[in-house]
Every structure is written in C-alpha cells, then in structure tokens.
C-alpha positions as CSV (number, residue, x, y, z in Angstrom):
1,M,55.7,-117.9,39.1
2,L,57.2,-117.1,42.1
3,A,58.0,-120.5,44.0
4,T,56.3,-121.2,47.5
5,D,58.4,-120.4,50.2
6,A,57.6,-123.3,52.8
7,T,59.5,-120.8,55.7
8,N,57.0,-117.9,55.1
9,P,54.0,-118.7,53.1
10,A,52.2,-115.5,53.6
11,F,54.8,-113.7,52.9
12,M,55.2,-115.3,49.3
13,Q,51.1,-115.1,49.0
14,R,51.3,-111.1,49.1
15,L,53.3,-110.9,45.9
16,R,51.9,-114.0,44.0
17,H,48.9,-112.3,44.9
18,R,50.0,-109.0,43.3
19,L,52.0,-110.4,40.7
20,E,48.6,-112.2,39.7
21,Q,46.8,-108.6,39.8
22,H,49.6,-107.0,37.8
23,D,49.0,-110.0,35.4
24,R,45.3,-109.4,34.8
25,Q,45.6,-105.6,34.5
26,G,48.0,-106.4,31.0
27,L,50.6,-105.1,32.7
28,V,53.5,-107.6,33.2
29,R,56.4,-107.1,30.7
30,S,58.7,-109.8,29.7
31,K,62.2,-109.6,28.4
32,L,63.1,-109.9,24.5
33,L,66.0,-112.5,24.4
34,R,68.0,-110.4,21.7
35,E,70.9,-112.3,20.0
36,G,73.8,-109.6,18.4
37,P,74.5,-106.4,18.6
38,C,72.4,-103.0,19.1
39,Q,71.5,-102.3,15.5
40,P,68.7,-101.5,13.3
41,V,67.7,-105.1,12.1
42,Q,67.5,-107.5,15.6
43,R,67.1,-111.1,15.7
44,F,65.1,-112.1,18.8
45,A,64.6,-116.0,18.7
46,D,64.5,-116.9,15.4
47,D,62.7,-113.5,14.1
48,D,64.5,-110.9,12.4
49,L,63.3,-107.7,13.7
50,I,63.6,-103.9,12.3
51,S,64.1,-102.3,16.0
52,F,62.5,-98.8,16.0
53,C,62.4,-99.1,20.3
54,S,65.7,-98.6,20.5
55,N,67.6,-95.5,22.6
56,D,70.4,-95.6,20.1
57,Y,69.8,-92.6,18.6
58,L,73.0,-91.7,16.2
59,G,73.3,-95.8,15.8
60,L,77.1,-95.7,17.7
61,A,76.4,-98.5,19.7
62,N,77.7,-100.7,17.2
63,H,80.3,-98.3,15.5
64,P,83.7,-99.8,14.5
65,S,85.8,-97.1,16.6
66,V,83.8,-97.5,19.7
67,I,84.2,-101.5,19.7
68,A,87.6,-101.0,18.7
69,A,88.0,-98.7,22.0
70,L,86.5,-100.7,23.7
71,Q,88.5,-103.8,23.4
72,E,91.8,-101.5,23.4
73,G,90.7,-100.6,26.6
74,A,90.2,-104.2,28.5
75,S,93.8,-105.0,26.8
76,R,95.4,-101.6,28.3
77,Y,93.1,-101.8,31.9
78,G,91.7,-105.0,32.1
79,V,87.7,-105.4,32.6
80,G,86.9,-104.0,36.0
81,S,88.0,-100.9,38.0
82,G,89.0,-102.8,41.0
83,G,87.5,-99.8,43.0
84,S,85.5,-96.9,43.9
85,H,86.7,-93.3,42.0
86,L,87.9,-91.7,45.5
87,V,90.3,-95.1,46.2
88,T,92.1,-96.6,43.3
89,G,89.6,-96.9,40.9
90,H,89.7,-94.2,39.3
91,C,92.2,-93.9,35.7
92,A,93.4,-92.0,32.9
93,A,90.7,-93.0,30.3
94,H,88.0,-91.7,32.9
95,H,89.8,-88.4,33.9
96,A,90.1,-88.4,29.6
97,L,86.5,-88.8,29.3
98,E,85.4,-86.4,31.8
99,Q,87.5,-83.3,30.7
100,A,85.9,-84.3,27.1
101,L,82.2,-84.2,28.6
102,A,83.2,-80.8,30.2
103,E,84.5,-79.0,27.0
104,H,81.7,-80.8,24.8
105,A,79.0,-79.0,27.3
106,G,80.6,-76.1,27.8
107,R,81.2,-76.4,31.7
108,E,84.5,-76.6,33.6
109,R,84.1,-80.2,35.1
110,A,82.4,-83.5,35.0
111,L,81.7,-86.6,37.2
112,L,81.0,-89.6,36.2
113,F,78.3,-92.3,37.0
114,S,77.8,-95.6,36.5
115,T,74.0,-95.3,35.3
116,G,71.9,-92.4,34.8
117,Y,69.8,-93.7,37.4
118,M,72.8,-93.3,40.4
119,A,73.6,-90.0,39.2
120,N,69.9,-88.5,39.2
121,V,69.2,-89.9,42.8
122,G,73.0,-89.6,43.9
123,V,73.3,-85.9,42.8
124,I,69.0,-84.6,44.0
125,N,70.4,-86.5,47.4
126,A,73.6,-84.4,47.9
127,L,72.1,-81.2,46.9
128,M,69.0,-81.7,49.1
129,G,67.7,-82.7,52.3
130,Q,65.4,-82.4,55.3
131,G,64.1,-78.6,54.8
132,G,64.5,-78.6,51.4
133,V,61.6,-78.6,48.5
134,V,62.4,-80.4,45.3
135,L,59.7,-78.8,42.8
136,Q,59.5,-81.8,39.7
137,D,58.0,-81.6,36.4
138,A,54.9,-84.3,36.5
139,L,56.5,-86.4,33.7
140,N,59.9,-86.5,35.1
141,H,61.7,-89.9,34.3
142,A,61.6,-92.1,37.6
143,S,65.2,-91.8,38.5
144,L,64.4,-87.9,39.0
145,L,61.0,-88.7,40.7
146,D,62.6,-91.3,43.3
147,G,65.8,-88.9,43.7
148,G,63.2,-86.2,45.2
149,W,61.5,-89.0,47.2
150,L,64.6,-90.0,48.7
151,S,66.4,-86.8,49.3
152,R,64.4,-86.7,52.2
153,A,63.4,-83.3,51.0
154,R,59.5,-82.3,50.3
155,S,58.9,-83.3,46.7
156,I,56.3,-81.9,44.6
157,R,55.0,-82.0,41.2
158,Y,54.2,-79.2,39.3
159,R,52.2,-79.2,35.6
160,H,53.8,-80.8,32.8
161,N,55.6,-78.1,30.7
162,D,53.6,-75.3,33.1
163,M,55.6,-72.4,34.0
164,S,52.6,-70.7,36.0
165,S,52.2,-74.0,37.9
166,L,56.3,-73.5,38.5
167,Q,56.1,-70.3,39.2
168,D,53.4,-70.4,42.0
169,L,54.8,-73.5,43.6
170,L,58.0,-71.5,43.5
171,V,56.5,-68.6,45.2
172,Q,54.7,-70.6,48.0
173,H,58.2,-71.8,48.8
174,Q,60.6,-68.4,48.1
175,H,61.8,-68.2,51.5
176,E,63.0,-72.3,51.4
177,H,65.7,-74.1,49.7
178,C,64.5,-75.2,46.2
179,L,65.5,-77.3,43.4
180,V,63.8,-76.9,40.2
181,V,64.4,-80.7,38.4
182,S,63.2,-81.2,35.3
183,D,63.9,-83.8,31.9
184,G,65.3,-82.1,28.8
185,V,63.7,-84.4,26.4
186,F,61.0,-86.1,28.0
187,S,61.5,-89.9,27.3
188,M,58.0,-90.6,27.1
189,D,56.2,-88.0,25.3
190,G,59.0,-86.6,23.6
191,D,58.9,-83.3,24.0
192,V,61.7,-80.4,25.2
193,A,61.5,-78.7,28.6
194,P,61.0,-74.8,27.9
195,L,64.7,-74.1,29.4
196,P,65.0,-69.6,28.8
197,E,61.6,-69.9,31.1
198,L,63.1,-72.3,33.5
199,T,66.4,-70.7,33.9
200,A,64.4,-67.4,34.4
201,L,62.2,-68.7,37.3
202,A,64.9,-70.5,38.8
203,S,67.1,-67.5,38.8
204,R,64.1,-64.9,40.1
205,Y,63.5,-67.2,42.8
206,G,66.6,-68.0,43.7
207,A,66.4,-71.7,43.8
208,G,68.4,-74.4,41.8
209,L,68.1,-75.7,38.4
210,M,68.9,-79.4,37.4
211,V,68.4,-80.7,34.1
212,D,68.5,-84.1,32.8
213,D,69.2,-84.2,28.9
214,A,69.5,-87.9,29.1
215,H,67.7,-88.0,25.5
216,G,68.8,-84.8,23.8
217,F,72.7,-84.9,25.0
218,A,74.7,-85.6,21.6
219,C,71.9,-86.1,19.2
220,L,69.8,-82.7,19.5
221,G,71.4,-79.0,18.2
222,A,73.9,-78.0,15.5
223,T,77.2,-79.9,17.9
224,G,75.4,-82.0,19.8
225,R,75.2,-79.9,23.0
226,G,71.5,-81.1,23.4
227,V,68.6,-79.2,24.2
228,I,70.6,-76.3,25.2
229,E,71.2,-75.5,21.4
230,L,67.6,-75.5,20.7
231,F,67.1,-72.4,21.8
232,P,69.6,-70.3,19.7
233,E,67.5,-66.4,20.2
234,H,68.7,-67.1,24.5
235,G,72.8,-67.8,23.5
236,G,73.6,-71.0,24.7
237,I,76.5,-69.7,26.6
238,V,73.9,-67.8,28.7
239,L,72.2,-70.7,29.3
240,S,74.6,-72.8,30.2
241,Q,75.5,-70.7,32.7
242,A,71.8,-70.1,33.9
243,L,71.5,-73.9,34.3
244,P,73.9,-75.3,37.0
245,V,73.3,-78.4,37.2
246,L,73.2,-80.8,33.9
247,V,73.0,-84.4,33.6
248,G,73.8,-86.5,30.6
249,T,74.0,-90.4,30.0
250,F,76.0,-92.4,27.6
251,G,73.5,-95.2,27.1
252,K,71.2,-93.2,24.6
253,A,72.7,-91.4,21.6
254,L,76.1,-92.3,22.5
255,G,75.4,-96.0,22.4
256,T,77.6,-97.0,25.7
257,A,76.2,-97.1,29.2
258,G,76.9,-94.7,32.5
259,A,76.2,-91.1,32.8
260,F,77.9,-87.5,34.1
261,V,76.8,-84.2,35.5
262,A,78.5,-81.0,34.4
263,G,78.8,-77.7,36.2
264,D,81.1,-75.2,37.7
265,A,84.5,-76.4,39.6
266,A,82.9,-75.7,43.0
267,L,79.6,-77.9,42.0
268,I,81.6,-81.1,40.7
269,A,84.2,-80.4,44.2
270,Y,81.2,-80.4,46.2
271,L,79.4,-83.6,44.3
272,E,82.6,-85.6,44.3
273,Q,82.6,-85.5,48.3
274,F,78.8,-85.9,49.6
275,T,77.4,-87.6,46.3
276,R,77.1,-91.0,47.8
277,S,76.0,-93.2,44.8
278,Y,79.3,-91.7,43.2
279,V,81.3,-92.4,46.8
280,F,80.4,-95.8,47.7
281,T,80.4,-97.5,44.3
282,T,82.8,-99.1,42.3
283,A,84.1,-96.8,39.3
284,M,82.6,-98.1,35.9
285,P,85.3,-100.0,33.7
286,P,87.7,-98.0,31.6
287,A,88.0,-99.7,28.9
288,L,84.0,-98.7,29.1
289,A,85.2,-94.9,29.6
290,L,87.6,-95.3,26.6
291,A,84.6,-96.9,24.4
292,T,82.3,-93.8,25.1
293,L,85.2,-90.9,25.0
294,A,85.7,-92.6,21.2
295,S,81.8,-92.3,20.7
296,L,81.9,-88.5,22.2
297,Q,84.4,-88.0,19.3
298,V,82.7,-90.0,16.9
299,S,79.4,-87.7,17.6
300,Q,81.4,-84.4,16.9
301,T,83.2,-85.3,13.7
302,E,80.5,-87.0,11.9
303,S,77.3,-84.3,12.3
304,W,75.9,-86.0,9.7
305,R,74.1,-88.5,11.9
306,R,72.2,-85.8,13.5
307,Q,71.5,-84.1,10.6
308,R,70.0,-87.6,9.4
309,L,68.0,-88.4,12.3
310,Q,66.6,-84.4,12.0
311,A,65.6,-85.6,8.7
312,L,63.6,-88.5,9.9
313,I,62.2,-86.7,12.4
314,T,60.6,-84.1,10.0
315,R,59.7,-86.8,7.2
316,F,57.8,-88.9,10.0
317,R,55.8,-85.5,11.3
318,Q,55.2,-85.0,7.6
319,A,54.3,-88.9,6.7
320,T,51.6,-89.0,9.7
321,S,49.9,-85.8,9.6
322,A,47.1,-87.4,7.8
323,M,46.8,-89.9,10.1
324,A,43.8,-90.1,12.8
325,L,46.3,-91.7,15.2
326,P,47.0,-89.6,18.6
327,I,50.7,-89.0,17.6
328,L,52.1,-86.1,20.2
329,D,53.7,-83.5,19.0
330,S,57.6,-83.8,19.2
331,H,60.4,-83.2,17.5
332,S,63.0,-85.2,18.9
333,A,63.7,-88.8,18.3
334,V,61.0,-90.1,20.8
335,Q,57.7,-89.9,18.7
336,A,54.3,-91.6,21.2
337,V,51.2,-92.9,19.5
338,V,49.1,-92.8,22.7
339,L,46.3,-95.3,22.1
340,G,45.2,-95.1,25.8
341,D,43.7,-98.6,26.2
342,I,46.3,-101.8,27.0
343,D,44.5,-104.1,25.2
344,A,44.5,-101.7,21.6
345,T,48.1,-100.5,22.5
346,L,49.2,-104.3,22.3
347,A,47.7,-105.1,19.5
348,A,49.1,-102.5,17.7
349,S,52.8,-103.5,19.0
350,A,51.3,-107.0,17.3
351,V,50.3,-105.6,14.0
352,M,54.4,-104.1,13.9
353,R,55.7,-107.3,14.1
354,D,53.6,-108.5,11.4
355,H,55.1,-106.0,9.6
356,G,59.2,-107.0,10.8
357,L,58.9,-104.5,13.1
358,Q,59.7,-104.4,17.0
359,V,57.9,-101.8,18.8
360,S,57.3,-102.4,22.3
361,A,54.0,-101.4,23.7
362,I,54.3,-98.5,27.1
363,R,52.3,-99.1,29.6
364,P,51.9,-97.9,33.4
365,P,53.5,-97.7,35.3
366,T,55.9,-96.6,32.8
367,V,53.0,-94.1,31.6
368,P,50.2,-92.8,33.7
369,R,46.7,-95.1,33.6
370,G,45.3,-94.2,30.1
371,E,48.2,-93.6,28.4
372,A,49.2,-96.6,26.7
373,R,51.5,-95.7,24.0
374,L,53.5,-96.7,21.4
375,R,57.1,-95.6,21.8
376,I,58.6,-95.3,18.3
377,T,62.0,-94.4,18.0
378,L,63.8,-92.9,15.2
379,S,68.2,-93.3,14.6
380,A,70.2,-91.9,11.7
381,A,71.3,-95.7,11.4
382,H,67.8,-96.5,9.6
383,S,67.7,-96.9,6.4
384,D,64.6,-95.1,4.1
385,E,63.5,-98.7,3.2
386,Q,63.1,-99.6,7.3
387,F,61.4,-96.0,7.7
388,D,58.9,-96.4,4.7
389,L,58.0,-100.0,6.2
390,L,57.1,-98.0,9.4
391,I,55.4,-95.7,8.1
392,R,53.5,-98.5,6.2
393,A,52.8,-100.2,9.3
394,L,51.5,-96.8,11.1
395,G,49.0,-96.9,7.9
396,A,47.7,-100.1,8.8
397,I,47.3,-99.2,12.7
398,D,45.5,-96.0,11.7
399,E,43.0,-98.0,9.3
400,Q,42.3,-99.8,12.8
401,Y,42.2,-96.8,14.6
402,R,39.8,-95.1,12.3
403,A,37.4,-98.4,12.1
404,R,37.3,-98.4,16.0
405,R,36.6,-95.3,16.7
406,A,33.8,-95.3,14.3
407,R,32.2,-98.6,15.7
408,C,32.2,-96.3,18.9
409,L,30.9,-93.5,18.0
410,D,28.0,-95.5,16.2
411,G,28.1,-97.2,19.3
412,G,27.6,-94.1,21.5
413,G,30.3,-95.1,23.3
414,K,33.9,-93.9,24.0
415,D,35.7,-92.7,21.0
416,G,38.5,-95.1,20.8
417,K,41.2,-93.5,22.5
418,G,40.7,-95.6,25.8
C-alpha cells in the first residue's frame, strides 16, 4: 500500500482508492523475483520453474557468444556511453550494429534506440503532428498507441487486421497527411499483419506506413528478416520498398535490450534530427550494442534455432487441436489461450505452476476486458520434455474448462468463456 502523505492527504487518498479498486477487480500485478539468467528453467524464490512466458524466442539471452561480447564491450568501452548519440555517446560499436541491422533488414540505414517504447513513441512523433491522422490497428502495442496520442495528430483505430475498415478511413482522410501503423506480429494474439494489403492500401492513398516487427524480427522467415519474409509470393524486396518505416526490438528474439528503426537514407537522416526520444537521451551502452551485434550474427548463422522454434509451433498447434480451450489461431511463438474470466485465468496459471511451469495470467489493461488469457510463448531453447509437460498441463486445464462449461450450460448460464 502507498504510504500516507501528511502534507497532502487528499492527493494520496485518490491514489489509494484507485489502487484498492484495481485490487478488488483482480487486476493488481506483482513482480516475480527471478534469480539467475533468462533460460527455460528459471528460479523464482525457492522454486525452479520452466518458463513459457519469456520473449527469448531463439534462446539467445544466455548464449555464451552474446555474454562474451558484452564482457568484451565493457572492457573496451566501460559501462555507460556517457552522452547522447549526437554529442559524444555514439561509438564504433553502435555504428557497426546499425550497419549490420540495415543490411539484415534490406534497408539503406538504421537508427538505434534504448527501448522499443522510445522508438515507437519517438518515430511517430517525429513523423506526425497537428493536422495529421494516425491510423492504428485496434490491437497495436501500447507504445504505438501512446505514440499516436502523444503526437498531437488525430489518432484513429481501425478494426483488427480489417483492411475494409482501414480503407474506409483512408478514403475519409485521403486529403490529409496520414500514417498507417501496425504491429507485425501482435504481441498478445500472436497473429500477423496482412503486409501485402497494408502496403497496397498505403501506396494507393498516399499514406505512410510504419510496422513494428518486435515479435517477428530475427525469429520469423527463412533468414530471420521477420514478417516480411512470410509473404514470398509478393517478393520480400518489393515489400520492403513499399514498407518505408520498419521498427524492430532486441529484447525478444535477440535476447538483449534496445530497438532500431530502419529505412532509406533520407528517412533515417530526418529521424536522426527530429526524433526527440533519440536526440535527447543517453545512447545505449556500447557493450550492449556489441552484445546485440553478436546475437544478430548468431541468429543468422544458427538457422536451426528458427527451424526448431517453427517445429515447436507446429507441434503445439497439432497437440492442442482437439482441446476445447479457446486458443487463438497463431503460427508465431505467441500462443494465446483466451479464457476471458479473470478468476478462471488466474486459476489456470496456478495449474501451470502446479505442473512446474511459469505462464503468467494476462489481464486488463494489457488486453481488453473479457479477454484475460494465458499467453504462452515458445522458445527454440525448450526441450521436448519441457514441451510435453506444457501439453500435459494444458490437458489438465482443458478438462477443467470442459467441466466448467458443462456446468454453466446445465445451469443455463454462460458457456464458460467469461
């Protein structure tokens, strides 16, 4: 609970009231204190649990080469960068990473950011302002939505992956400066944006297009270029040219921290001058840039990691196909079991823990009300035995779900989906 502020009790009372209301609704989240590295088996307090809720999709967060690069970078550069990129903070390590990212993404240049949130908020604000219109997918990540709201442009959400809804808005605002913004892989549902249709609509109506491929970059596609490689019939190079603003992050498949935006030289030169979250912040530690460069290189040379991840995704879809659980259609590392009811979701998370697994319950405001879920994430580092244990735990939850739904139907109530 918040401590009482004797100098302003009314102010603190408002905070306490909101926090207590949040608690009554079952929405208070607590931090898990983890010991040791990010890997499939993690220690929380006195428990060793198999994590199926990490974003370390390729198992690189604890890779020896990445650790060695971080250590080497700290020895060479020290810890902090000491300044912003445009003052004294930009080092050879940053430059090398930017060049490697641009080449991997098939773009002329790339620009580094300290976090994905800073990248999304900063880029949208640099590109848009008063008089403009930002058209956002309804299920975009909070950082994208916040970027639109903070830009002072008009921010409008179209129905999730509904290109008719987007086209209606583009027609309505075709004489205004528009930017279409979408996730590449949607972080809570795991489905993929329809890039060919998005690029075609943006081009037809003269709108900009920005895609945040945080959950696809490095782990999807034959070479890890992300969602753009999932549409080979349209040609990856053509799509990349039609997608002017590409954002990716390092805290998912690459296992480090930070983000980048990639595009042609003119776009990056513009963002370098006008993106406030780039200009007015300290550059990421150069050692972290070297670690990320090493991680990118491992992701390129150890293609078996993407193959292993895809194999687990396929096995997951097959193993759960006969279950009654409401599992969203996804062929990414993110697999969502949408139970709807908050208490049922918390209970399902507890069942996972009883089986020695850590799968957190995702509740509002992270997802819309009535869509609480287990967000299961798969990693190339998971063993077959760990995967089989996950399926057994889901089987136990499935039995409970079927029984609860049957009781609800017998009682004339809801069908159990919350």
